[in-house]
C-alpha positions as CSV (number, residue, x, y, z in Angstrom):
1,M,-6.9,26.6,-1.8
2,T,-5.3,26.3,1.6
3,Q,-1.9,28.0,1.9
4,I,0.9,25.7,2.8
5,A,3.9,27.3,4.5
6,V,7.3,26.1,3.2
7,T,10.6,26.0,5.0
8,L,13.3,24.6,2.7
9,N,16.1,22.4,3.9
10,S,19.3,24.4,4.0
11,R,21.4,21.3,3.8
12,P,19.8,19.1,1.2
13,N,21.1,15.6,0.7
14,T,22.1,13.9,-2.6
15,P,19.6,11.3,-3.9
16,P,21.2,7.8,-4.2
17,P,21.7,6.2,-7.6
18,D,18.6,4.5,-8.9
19,E,20.2,1.1,-9.2
20,T,21.0,1.1,-5.4
21,L,17.4,1.7,-4.3
22,R,15.7,-0.8,-2.0
23,F,12.3,-0.3,-0.4
24,G,11.8,2.2,2.4
25,T,15.3,2.8,3.6
26,V,16.1,6.3,2.2
27,F,14.0,9.5,2.7
28,T,13.9,12.8,1.0
29,D,14.8,16.3,2.3
30,H,11.3,17.5,3.3
31,M,8.1,16.4,5.0
32,F,4.6,17.7,5.4
33,M,3.1,18.3,8.8
34,M,-0.3,19.5,10.1
35,E,-2.0,19.3,13.6
36,Y,-5.5,18.7,14.9
37,D,-6.9,20.0,18.2
38,D,-10.4,19.8,19.5
39,G,-12.2,23.1,19.0
40,R,-9.7,24.2,16.3
41,G,-9.7,21.4,13.8
42,W,-6.9,20.7,11.4
43,H,-4.4,23.6,11.2
44,D,-1.0,24.9,10.3
45,P,-0.3,22.9,7.1
46,R,3.4,23.2,6.3
47,I,6.4,21.7,4.6
48,V,9.6,21.5,6.7
49,P,12.9,19.8,6.5
50,Y,12.7,16.1,7.3
51,Q,13.2,15.8,11.1
52,N,12.6,13.7,14.2
53,F,9.6,14.0,16.4
54,S,9.7,14.7,20.2
55,L,7.0,12.7,22.0
56,D,6.1,12.6,25.7
57,P,6.4,9.0,27.0
58,A,2.6,9.1,27.8
59,T,1.7,10.1,24.2
60,C,-1.4,7.9,23.6
61,V,-0.4,6.6,20.2
62,L,2.5,4.8,22.0
63,H,0.1,3.0,24.3
64,Y,-3.2,2.6,22.4
65,A,-2.1,2.4,18.7
66,Q,-4.4,5.1,17.4
67,A,-2.4,5.4,14.2
68,V,-3.3,5.0,10.5
69,F,-1.5,5.4,7.3
70,D,-1.7,5.0,3.6
71,G,0.8,4.4,0.8
72,L,0.9,5.5,-2.9
73,K,3.6,6.2,-5.5
74,A,4.8,8.9,-7.9
75,F,6.5,7.8,-11.1
76,R,8.8,9.6,-13.4
77,G,8.0,8.8,-17.0
78,A,10.4,8.6,-20.0
79,D,8.9,12.0,-20.9
80,G,10.1,13.5,-17.6
81,V,6.6,14.0,-16.3
82,I,6.0,12.9,-12.7
83,R,2.7,11.2,-12.2
84,L,0.8,10.3,-9.0
85,F,-1.2,7.1,-9.2
86,R,-4.8,7.4,-8.0
87,P,-4.2,10.0,-5.2
88,S,-8.0,10.7,-4.7
89,A,-8.6,7.0,-4.0
90,H,-5.8,6.9,-1.5
91,A,-7.0,10.1,0.2
92,A,-10.5,8.6,0.5
93,R,-9.1,5.4,2.0
94,L,-7.0,7.4,4.5
95,N,-10.2,9.0,5.7
96,R,-12.0,5.7,5.9
97,S,-9.1,4.5,8.1
98,C,-9.4,7.6,10.2
99,A,-13.1,7.1,10.7
100,G,-12.5,3.5,11.8
101,L,-10.2,4.6,14.6
102,C,-12.2,7.7,15.7
103,I,-9.7,10.1,14.2
104,P,-11.1,13.3,12.7
105,E,-11.2,13.1,8.9
106,L,-9.1,15.4,6.8
107,D,-10.2,17.5,3.8
108,P,-9.5,15.2,0.9
109,A,-8.5,18.1,-1.3
110,L,-6.0,19.2,1.3
111,V,-4.6,15.6,1.5
112,Q,-4.0,15.6,-2.2
113,E,-2.5,19.1,-2.2
114,S,-0.2,18.1,0.6
115,L,1.1,15.2,-1.5
116,R,1.4,17.3,-4.7
117,A,3.2,20.2,-2.9
118,L,5.7,18.0,-1.1
119,I,6.5,15.9,-4.2
120,E,7.1,19.0,-6.3
121,I,9.6,20.4,-3.7
122,D,11.4,17.0,-3.6
123,Q,10.9,16.1,-7.2
124,R,14.6,15.6,-7.8
125,W,14.3,12.5,-5.6
126,V,11.8,10.8,-7.9
127,P,13.9,8.1,-9.6
128,S,13.7,7.5,-13.4
129,K,14.9,3.9,-13.8
130,P,12.1,1.5,-14.8
131,G,10.8,-0.3,-11.8
132,T,11.6,2.5,-9.4
133,A,9.3,5.1,-7.9
134,L,8.8,7.6,-5.1
135,Y,6.8,6.0,-2.3
136,V,4.5,8.4,-0.5
137,R,3.5,7.7,3.1
138,P,0.7,9.9,4.6
139,T,0.2,9.1,8.3
140,V,-1.9,10.2,11.2
141,I,-1.0,9.6,14.8
142,A,-2.8,10.5,18.1
143,T,-0.7,13.0,20.2
144,E,-2.6,13.7,23.3
145,T,-0.7,12.9,26.5
146,F,-2.7,10.6,28.8
147,L,-3.0,7.1,30.1
148,G,-6.6,5.8,29.7
149,V,-8.4,4.3,26.8
150,H,-10.4,6.9,24.8
151,P,-9.9,8.8,21.6
152,S,-7.2,11.5,21.6
153,S,-8.1,15.2,21.4
154,S,-5.1,16.0,19.3
155,Y,-3.4,14.4,16.2
156,L,-0.5,14.9,13.8
157,Y,-0.9,14.3,10.1
158,Y,2.4,14.0,8.3
159,V,3.7,12.8,4.9
160,I,7.2,11.5,4.2
161,L,8.7,10.4,0.8
162,S,11.1,7.5,0.0
163,P,12.6,6.7,-3.4
164,V,12.2,2.9,-3.8
165,G,13.1,0.0,-5.9
166,A,11.3,-3.4,-6.0
167,Y,9.4,-4.3,-2.8
168,Y,10.3,-8.0,-3.0
169,A,13.9,-9.2,-3.6
170,E,12.4,-11.5,-6.2
171,G,11.2,-8.4,-8.2
172,M,8.7,-9.6,-10.8
173,N,9.7,-13.2,-10.4
174,P,7.1,-15.4,-8.7
175,V,7.0,-15.5,-4.9
176,K,6.2,-18.3,-2.5
177,I,3.3,-17.8,-0.1
178,L,2.2,-19.9,2.9
179,A,-1.5,-20.2,3.8
180,M,-1.8,-20.3,7.6
181,D,-4.6,-21.5,9.8
182,N,-2.8,-21.3,13.2
183,H,-2.6,-17.5,13.3
184,V,-5.3,-14.9,13.0
185,R,-4.7,-11.4,11.6
186,A,-8.3,-10.0,11.6
187,V,-12.0,-10.8,11.7
188,P,-15.0,-9.0,10.3
189,G,-16.1,-6.3,12.7
190,G,-12.5,-5.6,13.7
191,I,-9.9,-3.3,12.1
192,G,-8.8,-5.6,9.3
193,A,-10.3,-3.3,6.7
194,I,-8.5,-0.3,8.1
195,K,-4.9,0.6,7.2
196,A,-4.0,0.8,10.8
197,A,-0.6,0.3,12.3
198,A,-2.0,-2.4,14.6
199,N,-3.0,-4.6,11.6
200,Y,0.6,-4.9,10.6
201,A,1.8,-5.7,14.1
202,A,-0.7,-8.5,14.2
203,S,0.9,-10.0,11.1
204,L,4.5,-10.1,12.2
205,H,4.6,-13.4,14.1
206,G,3.0,-15.3,11.2
207,A,5.3,-13.6,8.7
208,E,8.4,-14.6,10.6
209,E,7.2,-18.2,10.8
210,A,6.6,-18.3,7.1
211,A,10.0,-16.8,6.4
212,R,11.7,-19.6,8.4
213,A,9.8,-22.1,6.3
214,G,11.2,-20.5,3.1
215,F,8.2,-18.4,2.1
216,T,8.0,-14.8,1.1
217,Q,4.6,-13.9,2.7
218,V,1.6,-15.3,4.5
219,L,-1.7,-15.9,2.9
220,W,-4.1,-15.2,5.7
221,L,-7.2,-17.3,6.1
222,D,-10.3,-16.0,7.7
223,G,-10.2,-15.6,11.4
224,V,-13.5,-17.5,12.2
225,Q,-13.4,-20.8,10.2
226,H,-9.7,-20.6,9.3
227,R,-10.7,-21.8,5.9
228,Y,-11.4,-19.0,3.5
229,L,-8.8,-16.8,1.8
230,D,-8.5,-13.3,3.1
231,E,-5.3,-11.5,1.9
232,V,-1.6,-11.7,1.8
233,G,0.3,-9.7,4.4
234,T,1.0,-6.8,2.0
235,M,-1.3,-7.6,-0.9
236,N,-4.8,-8.6,-1.9
237,I,-4.9,-12.0,-3.5
238,M,-6.4,-13.1,-6.8
239,L,-6.4,-16.5,-8.6
240,R,-7.5,-17.8,-12.0
241,I,-9.4,-21.0,-12.0
242,G,-10.5,-22.0,-15.5
243,D,-11.7,-18.9,-17.3
244,E,-12.6,-17.0,-14.2
245,V,-10.6,-14.7,-11.9
246,I,-11.6,-15.0,-8.3
247,T,-10.8,-12.7,-5.4
248,P,-12.1,-12.6,-1.8
249,P,-14.9,-10.1,-1.2
250,L,-14.5,-7.0,0.9
251,N,-15.9,-8.6,4.0
252,G,-14.7,-6.2,6.7
253,A,-11.5,-8.2,7.4
254,I,-9.4,-7.3,4.4
255,L,-8.2,-4.0,3.0
256,A,-9.9,-2.4,0.0
257,G,-6.8,-2.2,-2.1
258,V,-6.5,0.6,-4.6
259,T,-4.5,-1.7,-6.9
260,R,-7.1,-4.4,-6.3
261,D,-9.7,-2.1,-7.6
262,S,-7.5,-1.1,-10.6
263,V,-7.1,-4.7,-11.5
264,L,-10.8,-5.5,-11.3
265,T,-11.6,-2.5,-13.4
266,L,-9.1,-3.6,-16.1
267,L,-10.3,-7.2,-16.1
268,K,-13.9,-6.2,-16.5
269,S,-13.0,-3.8,-19.3
270,W,-11.2,-6.7,-21.1
271,G,-14.3,-8.8,-20.9
272,I,-12.7,-11.3,-18.5
273,K,-15.1,-13.1,-16.0
274,V,-14.5,-11.9,-12.5
275,A,-16.0,-13.1,-9.2
276,E,-15.7,-11.5,-5.8
277,R,-16.7,-14.3,-3.6
278,P,-15.4,-16.4,-0.7
279,V,-12.9,-19.0,-1.8
280,A,-11.8,-21.8,0.5
281,I,-8.2,-23.1,0.6
282,D,-9.6,-26.6,-0.1
283,E,-11.2,-25.3,-3.3
284,V,-7.8,-23.8,-4.4
285,L,-6.0,-27.1,-3.7
286,A,-8.6,-29.1,-5.5
287,A,-8.4,-26.8,-8.5
288,A,-4.6,-27.1,-8.5
289,S,-4.8,-30.9,-8.4
290,R,-7.0,-31.1,-11.5
291,G,-4.9,-28.5,-13.3
292,A,-7.6,-25.7,-13.3
293,L,-5.6,-23.3,-11.1
294,T,-3.6,-21.6,-13.8
295,E,-2.5,-18.4,-12.2
296,M,-2.3,-16.6,-8.8
297,W,-1.1,-13.1,-8.0
298,G,-1.1,-10.4,-5.4
299,T,-2.0,-6.8,-5.9
300,G,-0.7,-3.9,-3.9
301,T,0.9,-0.4,-4.1
302,A,4.3,-1.7,-3.1
303,A,4.7,-4.5,-5.6
304,V,1.9,-3.6,-8.0
305,I,1.4,-7.1,-9.3
306,S,3.3,-10.0,-7.7
307,P,3.0,-13.4,-9.3
308,V,2.7,-16.4,-7.0
309,G,4.7,-19.4,-8.1
310,E,4.2,-21.6,-5.1
311,L,1.5,-22.0,-2.5
312,G,2.0,-23.9,0.8
313,Y,-0.6,-25.1,3.2
314,R,0.1,-27.5,6.0
315,D,2.1,-30.4,4.4
316,A,1.1,-29.5,0.8
317,R,3.1,-27.4,-1.6
318,V,1.5,-26.5,-4.9
319,T,3.5,-25.1,-7.9
320,I,1.4,-22.7,-10.0
321,N,1.9,-22.4,-13.7
322,G,5.2,-24.2,-13.5
323,G,6.6,-21.5,-11.2
324,R,6.4,-19.0,-14.0
325,I,4.6,-15.7,-14.5
326,G,1.2,-16.3,-16.0
327,E,0.0,-14.6,-19.2
328,L,-2.8,-12.7,-17.5
329,T,-0.6,-11.7,-14.6
330,Q,2.0,-10.2,-17.0
331,R,-0.7,-8.4,-19.0
332,L,-2.1,-6.8,-15.8
333,Y,1.4,-5.7,-14.7
334,D,2.2,-4.3,-18.1
335,A,-1.1,-2.4,-18.3
336,I,-0.8,-0.8,-14.8
337,V,2.9,0.0,-15.1
338,G,2.3,1.5,-18.6
339,I,-0.3,3.9,-17.1
340,Q,1.8,4.7,-14.2
341,Y,4.9,5.7,-16.3
342,G,2.8,7.3,-19.0
343,T,3.9,4.9,-21.7
344,A,0.3,3.7,-22.3
345,P,-3.1,5.6,-22.4
346,D,-4.9,6.3,-19.1
347,P,-8.5,5.7,-20.0
348,F,-9.7,5.7,-16.4
349,G,-8.0,9.0,-15.4
350,W,-6.0,7.3,-12.7
351,T,-2.8,9.5,-12.9
352,T,-2.3,13.0,-11.8
353,P,0.6,14.7,-13.6
354,L,2.8,17.1,-11.6
355,T,4.0,19.8,-14.0
356,Q,5.2,22.6,-11.8
357,R,9.0,22.8,-11.4
358,V,10.2,24.0,-8.0
359,P,13.9,25.0,-7.7
360,M,16.0,23.6,-4.9
361,P,18.2,25.8,-2.8
362,A,21.8,26.0,-4.0
């Protein structure tokens, strides 16, 4: 196992009360860092006090957006055990993102060890109130100093932690989403399937437009025909029409969500009919008009399962299931959250318990 050097923060902060937590506004005492250089590979893995970076103005990530990240969560169960949810899947996806932007891949075992070691040192920051968690953000940025479009010869991998509450202000209450055909986020053959910083920049203008219209998020349509559902800005999308659950296929323009995969695995294990196929916005509206669209929800690390209570498209507004949480939506949420907090069996081996206790400095 790779040795990780540790420098403890001599002035640790006090974690905020669980009930005050929002999403992504507070950060823990430590971070993980490791560099890459051509001819040397990844080197110097270490945990250090949370700190600022110093970057040359010509650092290429600032100009050419060669940056990827991932996101996962650690949960403190009622039994006091801290559990990471599907870290191996997230490490694999981080490497797929790296490959897509010509970033050298990392040792998946070292990625998981970096997460485990950092969380164990900052374990007192893992909240315990139901609905809260420790959000884990592994990131890779290009650090070579140059102006010119080509892959960097050096990179920084780092991990930061943030105790969080609900991602949406609505919590588990249904959200409103707006399907847009006048903005494009991604197309097959681009970087839509990569968890790249540039993907999120491409979504900002549409998201602001949706917010001004009273919606929580954008439901992006495909970038070619502007007709088929892709994903919501921070979630994959699923809908229940009749006795079938439908979700867009992994077509190269949408992210292969870990929660998406978890939901599909659960549905199939329950014997529920599932289809990964293109679904047009016209099909969705037609199903709603005849009463066949019974549920719609988003899946993602941040919100886990987010029920959709209203869908907007052009001049149409469709209320789904009376604006209430659907039965299957609630069942999926309860099943995943039960596994994450250790209150339900984990038949798929998705959680990694962290058992070592690391003392903090006085």
